[in-house]
N, CA, C and O atoms as a MOPAC input file, in Angstrom:
PM7 MOZYME 1SCF
protein

 N      0.79800 1    -1.22600 1     0.05300 1
 C     -0.04400 1    -0.04600 1    -0.11400 1
 C      0.76900 1     1.21400 1     0.02400 1
 O      1.65100 1     1.26100 1     0.88100 1
 N      0.53400 1     2.20500 1    -0.74100 1
 C      1.26000 1     3.45600 1    -1.00500 1
 C      1.19000 1     4.27500 1     0.27200 1
 O      0.13200 1     4.34600 1     0.89800 1
 N      2.24800 1     4.86800 1     0.65500 1
 C      2.33000 1     5.78900 1     1.75000 1
 C      1.88600 1     7.34700 1     1.27900 1
 O      2.50900 1     7.87300 1     0.35700 1
 N      1.03800 1     7.89800 1     1.79300 1
 C      0.69600 1     9.23100 1     1.41700 1
 C      1.01900 1    10.20300 1     2.25800 1
 O      1.08100 1     9.99200 1     3.46900 1
 N      1.27000 1    11.40700 1     1.70700 1
 C      1.69500 1    12.49500 1     2.72100 1
 C      0.77500 1    13.69300 1     2.32800 1
 O      0.58500 1    14.07600 1     1.17300 1
 N      0.28400 1    14.17600 1     3.34900 1
 C     -0.52700 1    15.34200 1     3.39400 1
 C     -0.09100 1    16.22400 1     4.68600 1
 O      0.09600 1    15.76900 1     5.81400 1
 N      0.03800 1    17.63900 1     4.27200 1
 C      0.54300 1    18.58100 1     5.33300 1
 C     -0.29700 1    19.48700 1     5.63600 1
 O     -0.87200 1    20.06300 1     4.71200 1
 N     -0.56800 1    19.82500 1     6.92400 1
 C     -1.11600 1    20.90900 1     7.53800 1
 C      0.01300 1    21.84600 1     8.04000 1
 O      0.91700 1    21.37600 1     8.73200 1
 N     -0.01300 1    23.05700 1     7.73500 1
 C      1.02400 1    24.08400 1     7.84900 1
 C      0.58200 1    25.35200 1     8.31300 1
 O     -0.58700 1    25.69300 1     8.12900 1
 N      1.45200 1    26.13500 1     8.93500 1
 C      1.03300 1    27.45100 1     9.30600 1
 C      2.42800 1    28.29300 1     8.82000 1
 O      3.58500 1    27.98000 1     9.10000 1
 N      1.98400 1    29.43800 1     8.01800 1
 C      3.09400 1    30.27600 1     7.75500 1
 C      2.69100 1    31.76000 1     8.28400 1
 O      1.57800 1    32.02900 1     8.73700 1
 N      3.72700 1    32.64900 1     8.16400 1
 C      3.69200 1    33.95200 1     8.73700 1
 C      4.37100 1    34.88400 1     7.82300 1
 O      5.10800 1    34.43900 1     6.94300 1
 N      4.17500 1    36.13900 1     7.96800 1
 C      4.91000 1    37.23100 1     7.09100 1
 C      6.23400 1    37.46100 1     7.81600 1
 O      6.47600 1    36.85900 1     8.86300 1
 N      7.02300 1    38.25300 1     7.31800 1
 C      8.36200 1    38.72200 1     7.73700 1
 C      8.25400 1    39.22900 1     9.16400 1
 O      8.99200 1    38.82300 1    10.06100 1
 N      7.37000 1    40.06900 1     9.32100 1
 C      7.19200 1    40.85800 1    10.77800 1
 C      6.39400 1    39.93500 1    11.58800 1
 O      6.08900 1    40.44700 1    12.66500 1
 N      5.89800 1    38.58900 1    11.40500 1
 C      5.23500 1    37.66300 1    12.16100 1
 C      3.83800 1    38.24300 1    12.79400 1
 O      3.40100 1    37.92600 1    13.90000 1
 N      3.25100 1    39.11800 1    11.91200 1
 C      2.10400 1    39.67700 1    12.41000 1
 C      0.74000 1    38.92500 1    11.88900 1
 O     -0.31300 1    38.99000 1    12.52400 1
 N      0.87600 1    38.24500 1    10.72700 1
 C     -0.26500 1    37.44100 1    10.30800 1
 C      0.05100 1    36.06700 1    10.11200 1
 O      1.12700 1    35.71700 1     9.62900 1
 N     -0.84100 1    35.27100 1    10.46700 1
 C     -0.82200 1    33.90200 1    10.29100 1
 C     -1.62700 1    33.26400 1     9.25300 1
 O     -2.72900 1    33.75800 1     9.01400 1
 N     -1.18900 1    32.10600 1     8.51800 1
 C     -2.04800 1    31.58500 1     7.61300 1
 C     -1.89600 1    30.08300 1     7.76500 1
 O     -0.78600 1    29.57600 1     7.92500 1
 N     -2.93700 1    29.42400 1     7.71800 1
 C     -3.03600 1    27.87400 1     7.96200 1
 C     -3.61600 1    27.30900 1     6.58200 1
 O     -4.57200 1    27.78800 1     5.97200 1
 N     -2.78500 1    26.09800 1     6.17500 1
 C     -3.22800 1    25.53400 1     4.89200 1
 C     -2.78700 1    24.11600 1     5.01300 1
 O     -2.11200 1    23.64400 1     5.92700 1
 N     -3.29800 1    23.45400 1     3.88400 1
 C     -3.05500 1    21.83100 1     3.70100 1
 C     -2.73300 1    21.69800 1     2.29300 1
 O     -3.28400 1    22.27400 1     1.35500 1
 N     -1.69400 1    20.80200 1     2.25600 1
 C     -1.30000 1    20.47000 1     0.78000 1
 C     -0.86600 1    19.12100 1     0.82600 1
 O     -0.70100 1    18.51100 1     1.88300 1
 N     -0.64100 1    18.54900 1    -0.52800 1
 C      0.10500 1    17.21500 1    -0.48600 1
 C      1.49200 1    17.41200 1    -0.86900 1
 O      2.20800 1    16.41000 1    -0.85900 1
 N      2.03100 1    18.60400 1    -1.22800 1
 C      3.32600 1    18.85900 1    -1.57200 1
 C      3.76500 1    20.27300 1    -0.93900 1
 O      3.66500 1    21.38300 1    -1.46300 1
 N      4.27000 1    19.94000 1     0.31100 1
 C      4.70900 1    21.30700 1     1.13900 1
 C      5.67500 1    22.27100 1     0.45900 1
 O      5.48200 1    23.48700 1     0.48900 1
 N      6.68000 1    21.73300 1    -0.13000 1
 C      7.67200 1    22.59700 1    -0.81500 1
 C      7.16800 1    23.29100 1    -2.08300 1
 O      7.60000 1    24.37300 1    -2.47900 1
 N      6.30800 1    22.64100 1    -2.62200 1
 C      5.72500 1    23.25600 1    -4.03200 1
 C      4.73600 1    24.30400 1    -3.61800 1
 O      4.56000 1    25.27200 1    -4.35800 1
 N      4.00500 1    24.17300 1    -2.37000 1
 C      3.03200 1    24.97500 1    -1.97500 1
 C      3.68300 1    26.33600 1    -1.32100 1
 O      3.13900 1    27.43500 1    -1.42400 1
 N      4.81300 1    26.12900 1    -0.69500 1
 C      5.29500 1    27.30700 1    -0.19900 1
 C      5.95000 1    28.03800 1    -1.16800 1
 O      6.17500 1    29.22600 1    -0.93500 1
 N      6.33200 1    27.49600 1    -2.31900 1
 C      6.83900 1    28.25800 1    -3.53000 1
 C      5.67000 1    29.07400 1    -4.25500 1
 O      5.77900 1    30.20200 1    -4.73700 1
 N      4.51400 1    28.25500 1    -4.23100 1
 C      3.28000 1    29.08200 1    -4.73000 1
 C      2.89200 1    30.18800 1    -3.92800 1
 O      2.29800 1    31.10400 1    -4.49700 1
 N      3.13200 1    30.27500 1    -2.64700 1
 C      2.75000 1    31.32500 1    -1.70300 1
 C      3.83300 1    32.42300 1    -2.04200 1
 O      3.53300 1    33.61500 1    -2.10400 1
 N      4.99400 1    31.99200 1    -2.23900 1
 C      6.17900 1    33.18600 1    -2.43900 1
 C      5.77600 1    33.73300 1    -3.75100 1
 O      5.70800 1    34.95700 1    -3.87100 1
 N      5.48600 1    32.91100 1    -4.80900 1
 C      5.11900 1    33.34800 1    -6.04700 1
 C      4.17600 1    34.30200 1    -6.09900 1
 O      4.34100 1    35.31600 1    -6.77700 1
 N      3.06400 1    34.07300 1    -5.37200 1
 C      1.84900 1    34.92600 1    -5.25400 1
 C      2.10900 1    36.27400 1    -4.64200 1
 O      1.67400 1    37.32600 1    -5.10900 1
 N      2.89900 1    36.16000 1    -3.49000 1
 C      3.28000 1    37.31500 1    -2.84200 1
 C      4.20400 1    38.32600 1    -3.54400 1
 O      4.21800 1    39.51600 1    -3.22900 1
 N      4.94600 1    37.81700 1    -4.47500 1
 C      5.84100 1    38.47900 1    -5.19500 1
 C      5.27400 1    39.00200 1    -6.56900 1
 O      5.94700 1    39.70900 1    -7.31900 1
 N      4.09200 1    38.63600 1    -6.81800 1
 C      3.42100 1    38.96200 1    -8.09600 1
 C      2.05300 1    39.40300 1    -7.94000 1
 O      1.92200 1    40.50300 1    -7.40500 1
 N      1.02600 1    38.80100 1    -8.28200 1
 C     -0.33400 1    39.16400 1    -8.25800 1
 C     -1.06900 1    39.26100 1    -7.00700 1
 O     -2.09500 1    39.94000 1    -6.98800 1
 N     -0.65400 1    38.64100 1    -5.92400 1
 C     -1.23800 1    38.86300 1    -4.68900 1
 C     -2.76400 1    38.31900 1    -4.75700 1
 O     -3.66900 1    39.00900 1    -4.28600 1
 N     -3.00100 1    37.17000 1    -5.30700 1
 C     -4.53100 1    36.86700 1    -5.48300 1
 C     -5.11300 1    36.18100 1    -4.30200 1
 O     -6.32600 1    36.16400 1    -4.08900 1
 N     -4.10100 1    35.53400 1    -3.42800 1
 C     -4.70300 1    34.79400 1    -2.17400 1
 C     -4.45900 1    35.55800 1    -0.95000 1
 O     -3.88700 1    36.64800 1    -0.97500 1
 N     -4.86900 1    35.02200 1     0.08500 1
 C     -4.70900 1    35.75000 1     1.41600 1
 C     -3.24400 1    35.62500 1     1.70600 1
 O     -2.56200 1    36.59900 1     2.02500 1
 N     -2.78100 1    34.42100 1     1.59000 1
 C     -1.28200 1    34.42400 1     1.81500 1
 C     -0.43900 1    35.20300 1     1.06400 1
 O      0.57600 1    35.69600 1     1.55600 1
 N     -0.81000 1    35.38300 1    -0.24900 1
 C     -0.15700 1    36.36100 1    -1.18600 1
 C     -0.13300 1    37.63200 1    -0.75700 1
 O      0.91700 1    38.25400 1    -0.59100 1
 N     -1.35800 1    38.13100 1    -0.53500 1
 C     -1.86100 1    39.66000 1     0.07200 1
 C     -0.90300 1    39.95700 1     1.22800 1
 O     -0.28400 1    41.01900 1     1.29200 1
 N     -0.82100 1    39.16000 1     1.97300 1
 C     -0.20700 1    39.34800 1     3.32500 1
 C      1.25000 1    38.98400 1     3.29700 1
 O      1.99600 1    39.36000 1     4.20100 1
 N      1.65000 1    38.31200 1     2.35500 1
 C      3.13000 1    37.89200 1     2.33300 1
 C      3.56100 1    36.82100 1     3.27500 1
 O      4.64700 1    36.79700 1     3.85500 1
 N      2.40300 1    35.74800 1     3.39500 1
 C      2.54000 1    34.77900 1     4.43300 1
 C      3.26100 1    33.51700 1     3.66300 1
 O      2.57900 1    32.58500 1     3.23800 1
 N      4.67600 1    33.55400 1     3.51600 1
 C      5.07100 1    32.45500 1     2.88900 1
 C      6.32000 1    31.97200 1     3.71000 1
 O      7.15100 1    31.24500 1     3.16600 1
 N      6.45100 1    32.35500 1     4.96200 1
 C      7.49700 1    32.01900 1     5.93700 1
 C      6.98500 1    30.69200 1     6.77600 1
 O      6.08300 1    30.91700 1     7.58300 1
 N      7.36600 1    29.60700 1     6.69500 1
 C      6.89800 1    28.55600 1     7.53800 1
 C      7.37900 1    28.48100 1     8.70500 1
 O      8.58700 1    28.49800 1     8.94100 1
 N      6.34900 1    28.37500 1     9.68200 1
 C      6.76200 1    28.20800 1    11.21000 1
 C      6.29400 1    26.94300 1    11.81000 1
 O      6.69600 1    26.61000 1    12.92500 1
 N      5.34100 1    26.10900 1    11.03100 1
 C      4.91000 1    25.00300 1    11.53700 1
 C      4.31700 1    24.01600 1    10.44200 1
 O      3.72300 1    24.42700 1     9.44500 1
 N      4.52700 1    22.72200 1    10.71500 1
 C      3.98900 1    21.88800 1     9.83500 1
 C      3.74700 1    20.49200 1    10.52300 1
 O      4.44100 1    20.18300 1    11.49200 1
 N      2.79800 1    19.66000 1    10.05300 1
 C      2.50100 1    18.31000 1    10.43100 1
 C      2.12400 1    17.50000 1     9.29000 1
 O      1.41400 1    17.85800 1     8.35000 1
 N      2.73100 1    16.24600 1     9.48700 1
 C      2.29300 1    15.40200 1     8.35200 1
 C      1.18800 1    14.32300 1     8.68000 1
 O      1.17200 1    13.79900 1     9.79400 1
 N      0.28900 1    13.99800 1     7.73400 1
 C     -0.82700 1    13.23900 1     7.79800 1
 C     -0.85300 1    12.04300 1     6.66500 1
 O     -0.54400 1    12.35400 1     5.51500 1
 N     -1.17200 1    10.85100 1     6.92900 1
 C     -1.14000 1     9.82000 1     5.91800 1
 C     -2.52300 1    10.05200 1     5.06700 1
 O     -2.51100 1     9.87800 1     3.84800 1
 N     -3.64200 1    10.42600 1     5.71300 1
 C     -4.86400 1    10.26900 1     5.08200 1
 C     -5.28900 1    11.88500 1     4.89300 1
 O     -5.18300 1    12.76200 1     5.75100 1
 N     -5.78100 1    12.01900 1     3.57800 1
 C     -6.23100 1    13.51300 1     3.28100 1
 C     -7.42300 1    13.93200 1     3.97100 1
 O     -7.61100 1    15.14300 1     4.08600 1
 N     -8.41600 1    12.96600 1     4.53900 1
 C     -9.43800 1    13.45500 1     5.23800 1
 C     -9.08900 1    13.90200 1     6.76800 1
 O     -9.74800 1    14.69300 1     7.44300 1
 N     -7.86700 1    13.19600 1     7.17300 1
 C     -7.41300 1    13.64100 1     8.61000 1
 C     -6.70800 1    15.06700 1     8.29500 1
 O     -6.93100 1    15.98700 1     9.08100 1
 N     -6.00500 1    15.25000 1     7.35900 1
 C     -5.50400 1    16.50700 1     7.08600 1
 C     -6.51200 1    17.77900 1     7.02000 1
 O     -6.32500 1    18.83100 1     7.63300 1
 N     -7.53400 1    17.52100 1     6.23200 1
 C     -8.62300 1    18.40800 1     6.02500 1
 C     -9.22800 1    18.66600 1     7.34900 1
 O     -9.40100 1    19.84300 1     7.66600 1
 N     -9.56900 1    17.73600 1     8.15600 1
 C    -10.18200 1    17.84500 1     9.44000 1
 C     -9.30000 1    18.75500 1    10.29000 1
 O     -9.76400 1    19.75600 1    10.83600 1
 N     -7.91600 1    18.36300 1    10.40000 1
 C     -6.94400 1    19.13000 1    11.28700 1
 C     -6.87600 1    20.46600 1    10.76800 1
 O     -6.94500 1    21.33500 1    11.63800 1
 N     -6.75200 1    20.88900 1     9.51000 1
 C     -6.79000 1    22.15600 1     8.78200 1
 C     -8.00200 1    23.09600 1     9.42600 1
 O     -7.83000 1    24.23600 1     9.85800 1
 N     -9.13300 1    22.45000 1     9.40100 1
 C    -10.34700 1    23.13300 1     9.72900 1
 C    -10.25300 1    23.39800 1    11.16600 1
 O    -10.55200 1    24.50200 1    11.62200 1
 N     -9.83800 1    22.40000 1    11.91700 1
 C     -9.70100 1    22.50400 1    13.42100 1
 C     -8.76200 1    23.84100 1    13.76100 1
 O     -9.14500 1    24.72900 1    14.52300 1
 N     -7.60200 1    23.84600 1    13.14800 1
 C     -6.77300 1    24.94600 1    13.41900 1
 C     -7.26800 1    26.19200 1    12.92200 1
 O     -7.13600 1    27.17300 1    13.65300 1
 N     -7.82800 1    26.32800 1    11.78400 1
 C     -8.29700 1    27.38300 1    11.32000 1
 C     -9.41200 1    28.16200 1    12.17200 1
 O     -9.52700 1    29.38700 1    12.19800 1
 N    -10.25000 1    27.20000 1    12.89800 1
 C    -10.98900 1    27.80300 1    13.85700 1
 C    -10.57700 1    28.25500 1    15.19100 1
 O    -11.42600 1    28.68800 1    15.97000 1
 N     -9.28900 1    28.18400 1    15.52600 1
 C     -8.58900 1    28.49700 1    16.57500 1
 C     -8.41700 1    30.04000 1    16.58000 1
 O     -8.32200 1    30.70600 1    15.54900 1
 N     -8.38600 1    30.56100 1    17.87800 1
 C     -7.78100 1    31.99200 1    18.01400 1
 C     -6.32500 1    31.93800 1    17.83400 1
 O     -5.70400 1    30.87600 1    17.83000 1
 N     -5.77500 1    33.11700 1    17.68300 1
 C     -4.27000 1    33.19900 1    17.19200 1
 C     -3.47400 1    32.63100 1    18.54600 1
 O     -2.50500 1    31.89200 1    18.37000 1
 N     -3.84500 1    32.94300 1    19.74000 1
 C     -3.02100 1    32.40000 1    20.79000 1
 C     -2.92500 1    30.94000 1    20.89300 1
 O     -1.90200 1    30.41900 1    21.33700 1
 N     -3.93600 1    30.25000 1    20.50800 1
 C     -3.94300 1    28.77500 1    20.52300 1
 C     -2.95900 1    28.31800 1    19.32700 1
 O     -2.14300 1    27.41800 1    19.51900 1
 N     -3.06900 1    28.97000 1    18.09700 1
 C     -2.21000 1    28.50900 1    17.10900 1
 C     -0.80600 1    28.78800 1    17.60800 1
 O      0.03100 1    27.90800 1    17.40500 1
 N     -0.43400 1    29.90400 1    18.23800 1
 C      0.96100 1    30.20700 1    18.59900 1
 C      1.31700 1    29.22700 1    19.64900 1
 O      2.48400 1    28.86800 1    19.80800 1
 N      0.27300 1    28.75700 1    20.41500 1
 C      0.79900 1    27.73100 1    21.51700 1
 C      1.10100 1    26.34100 1    20.72900 1
 O      2.00600 1    25.62800 1    21.16000 1
 N      0.52300 1    26.03000 1    19.83300 1
 C      0.67100 1    24.85100 1    18.92600 1
 C      2.16600 1    24.86900 1    18.55500 1
 O      2.96800 1    24.04100 1    18.98900 1
 N      2.50700 1    25.97100 1    17.64100 1
 C      3.96200 1    25.93300 1    16.91400 1
 C      4.92600 1    26.22300 1    18.15900 1
 O      5.95800 1    25.56000 1    18.26000 1
 N      4.62100 1    27.16900 1    19.07500 1
 C      5.50800 1    27.47900 1    20.11500 1
 C      6.16200 1    26.28300 1    20.79000 1
 O      7.33700 1    26.32600 1    21.15400 1
 N      5.35800 1    25.17700 1    20.95800 1
 C      5.84300 1    23.97300 1    21.70300 1
 C      6.94600 1    23.20400 1    20.84000 1
 O      7.69100 1    22.40900 1    21.41200 1
 N      7.04700 1    23.41900 1    19.56500 1
 C      8.09600 1    22.90600 1    18.80900 1
 C      9.16300 1    24.04600 1    18.20100 1
 O     10.34900 1    23.78700 1    17.99700 1
 N      8.61100 1    25.21900 1    17.97100 1
 C      9.43000 1    26.24000 1    17.19700 1
 C      9.22700 1    27.73100 1    18.18500 1
 O      8.64600 1    28.70400 1    17.70500 1
 N      9.70200 1    27.74000 1    19.38700 1
 C      9.48100 1    28.73300 1    20.27900 1
 C     10.12200 1    30.14200 1    19.71000 1
 O      9.75200 1    31.25100 1    20.09600 1
 N     11.05200 1    29.92700 1    18.81600 1
 C     11.72100 1    31.19500 1    18.33900 1
 C     11.15500 1    31.64900 1    16.99700 1
 O     11.59800 1    32.62900 1    16.39800 1
 N     10.12200 1    30.86500 1    16.54300 1
 C      9.36000 1    31.32300 1    15.20100 1
 C     10.45500 1    31.29300 1    14.12100 1
 O     10.51400 1    32.19600 1    13.28600 1
 N     11.30800 1    30.28200 1    14.12800 1
 C     12.40700 1    30.15100 1    13.08800 1
 C     11.62200 1    30.00300 1    11.78100 1
 O     10.52500 1    29.44400 1    11.79400 1
 N     12.13700 1    30.47300 1    10.69100 1
 C     11.42500 1    30.15700 1     9.46400 1
 C     12.13400 1    28.80700 1     8.86900 1
 O     13.29700 1    28.59900 1     8.52500 1
 N     10.98000 1    27.97900 1     8.88300 1
 C     11.40500 1    26.48000 1     8.45900 1
 C     11.61500 1    25.99800 1     7.03700 1
 O     11.99200 1    24.85700 1     6.76600 1
 N     11.32900 1    27.00600 1     6.08600 1
 C     11.19300 1    26.69400 1     4.71400 1
 C     12.34800 1    25.80900 1     4.32700 1
 O     12.04800 1    24.78700 1     3.71100 1
 N     13.57800 1    26.02400 1     4.57800 1
 C     14.71000 1    25.25600 1     4.16500 1
 C     14.88700 1    23.86200 1     4.74300 1
 O     15.71000 1    23.06700 1     4.29000 1
 N     14.04800 1    23.59000 1     5.80000 1
 C     14.07300 1    22.26100 1     6.34400 1
 C     13.13500 1    21.35500 1     5.83700 1
 O     13.08600 1    20.21100 1     6.28900 1
 N     12.31000 1    21.77400 1     4.86200 1
 C     11.30900 1    20.78500 1     4.21400 1
 C     12.00500 1    20.06500 1     2.96700 1
 O     12.70000 1    20.57300 1     2.08700 1
 N     11.61100 1    18.70500 1     3.15000 1
 C     12.28800 1    17.87100 1     2.00400 1
 C     11.44000 1    18.05500 1     0.80100 1
 O     11.74200 1    17.50400 1    -0.25700 1

């Protein structure tokens, strides 16, 4: 049976004022899309607010689990999202270069 990868992730802008939560099956490509949109047409929320700096991600094997988790996190207040990624990334390091 094939192992699938789906990612729920949180990005921010350079000043760390805005958070964006998303889900994808190719995290590296999706981060590239966010950067491309931010540098050009700014068609999406992430692009408009320059949210292409990765601060948190988690992997899921099943797409329905990833979708449920994304919806759950999107429903949270900012402080709860910060608590989530502060537990593994308290310095808010940009993790883009650590994605395989």
